[in-house]
C-alpha positions in Angstrom: 3.0 -1.3 -10.7 1.4 -2.6 -13.9 -0.8 0.1 -15.4 -3.3 -0.5 -18.2 -5.8 1.8 -19.9 -9.0 2.5 -18.1 -12.2 3.0 -20.1 -14.8 2.8 -17.3 -16.7 5.7 -15.6 -14.3 6.8 -12.9 -16.8 8.8 -10.9 -18.3 5.7 -9.3 -15.2 3.6 -9.1 -14.5 4.3 -5.5 -18.0 4.1 -4.2 -17.8 0.6 -2.7 -14.4 1.1 -1.0 -15.0 4.6 0.4 -15.1 3.3 3.9 -11.7 1.6 3.5 -9.0 2.9 5.9 -6.5 3.9 3.3 -9.0 5.4 0.9 -10.5 7.4 3.8 -7.0 8.5 4.8 -6.1 9.6 1.3 -9.4 11.7 1.0 -8.6 13.2 4.4 -5.1 14.2 3.3 -6.4 15.8 0.1 -9.0 17.8 2.0 -6.4 18.9 4.5 -4.1 20.2 1.8 -6.8 22.3 0.3 -8.8 23.6 3.3 -10.3 26.7 1.5 -11.7 24.8 -1.4 -15.4 24.5 -0.4 -16.1 22.3 -3.5 -14.1 19.5 -2.0 -16.4 19.4 1.0 -19.3 18.7 -1.3 -17.6 15.7 -3.0 -17.8 12.2 -1.7 -14.5 10.4 -1.0 -15.0 8.5 -4.3 -15.5 11.6 -6.4 -12.5 13.2 -4.7 -10.1 10.4 -5.6 -11.0 9.9 -9.3 -7.7 11.7 -10.2 -5.9 8.6 -9.1 -7.5 6.5 -11.8 -5.3 6.2 -14.8 -7.1 7.2 -17.9 -5.0 7.2 -21.1 -6.4 9.1 -24.1 -5.2 8.1 -27.5 -2.6 10.5 -29.0 -1.8 12.2 -25.7 1.9 12.0 -24.9 3.6 12.4 -21.6 5.6 15.5 -20.9 9.2 15.1 -19.8 8.5 17.6 -17.0 6.4 16.7 -13.9 3.2 18.7 -13.6 2.3 20.3 -10.3 -0.9 18.2 -10.2 1.0 14.9 -10.6 3.5 15.8 -7.9 0.7 16.7 -5.6 -1.0 13.3 -6.3 2.2 11.5 -5.4 2.8 13.6 -2.3 -0.8 13.0 -1.0 -0.6 9.3 -1.7 2.5 8.8 0.4 1.2 11.2 3.1 -1.8 8.9 3.3 0.5 5.9 3.6 2.3 7.6 6.5 -1.0 8.5 8.1 -2.2 4.9 8.0 1.2 3.5 9.2 1.0 5.9 12.2 -2.6 5.0 12.8 -2.0 1.2 12.7 1.4 1.1 14.5 1.2 4.1 16.9 4.7 5.1 15.7 5.0 8.7 14.6 5.3 8.6 10.8 5.9 11.2 8.0 6.3 11.1 4.2 8.9 12.9 2.2 8.7 13.1 -1.6 11.6 14.6 -3.6 11.1 15.2 -7.3 13.2 16.5 -10.1 11.8 18.5 -12.9 12.7 15.7 -15.2 9.8 13.5 -13.9 11.5 11.2 -11.5 12.3 11.2 -7.8 12.0 9.3 -4.6 9.4 8.9 -1.8 10.2 7.9 1.7 8.0 7.2 4.7 9.8 7.3 8.1 8.6 6.1 11.4 10.7 7.7 14.1 14.2 7.2 12.9 13.4 4.2 10.7 12.8 4.4 6.9 9.8 2.1 6.4 9.0 2.9 2.7 11.5 3.7 0.1 10.0 4.1 -3.4 11.8 5.3 -6.6 9.4 7.3 -8.8 9.6 7.6 -12.6 7.1 9.2 -15.0 5.1 10.8 -12.2 2.7 12.3 -14.8 1.5 8.8 -15.2 1.1 8.1 -11.5 -2.3 6.4 -11.1 -4.0 3.1 -10.9 -6.4 1.2 -13.1 -9.0 0.8 -10.4 -9.8 1.5 -6.9 -8.8 -2.0 -6.0 -5.4 -1.5 -7.6 -4.9 1.7 -5.7 -5.9 0.0 -2.4 -3.8 -3.1 -3.1 -0.6 -1.0 -3.7 -1.3 1.1 -0.6 -1.9 -1.9 1.6 1.2 -3.6 0.3 3.3 -0.5 1.2 1.6 -0.2 4.6 2.1 -3.9 5.4 5.8 -3.6 4.4 6.2 -0.6 6.7 4.5 -2.4 9.6 6.8 -5.3 9.1 9.9 -3.0 9.4 8.4 -1.4 12.5 7.8 -4.8 14.1 11.3 -5.9 13.2 13.0 -2.7 14.6 10.6 -1.2 17.2 13.2 0.9 19.0 14.2 3.3 16.2 10.6 3.4 15.0 9.5 4.7 18.4 12.1 7.4 18.6 10.7 10.7 17.5 
């Protein structure tokens, strides 16, 4: 993923795409992971997802250790990918994210017994996107790849 600096107001960046399937799935996953946070219920999907916009501040360096917030963002992103794959294909899907403390790891999405997404992760503290469109493009690319694997190998994908 090519990431650049963002200097726009991120609070309205997701407004136009809030009804998009993946964007909606990601907001649903975030709300489900934090059910007791009443503040989240008051936020729109767009406001909730602003953490996924990459904003680089001058003079701020990355830590060599993955922050809990960054790991959560990665986990929720791939959980939303799995949710959309399951919704679109009907095959039971799940995401697994394995991270080391040194800021790298791996994300898998499985459908049945089939691995449909296999992503290597580096510098997870920088996990984000320059815009809502970039977030959605990357998600749709991963979802479409997963759906292609499911169409190619339907039997293992259907096994749960």
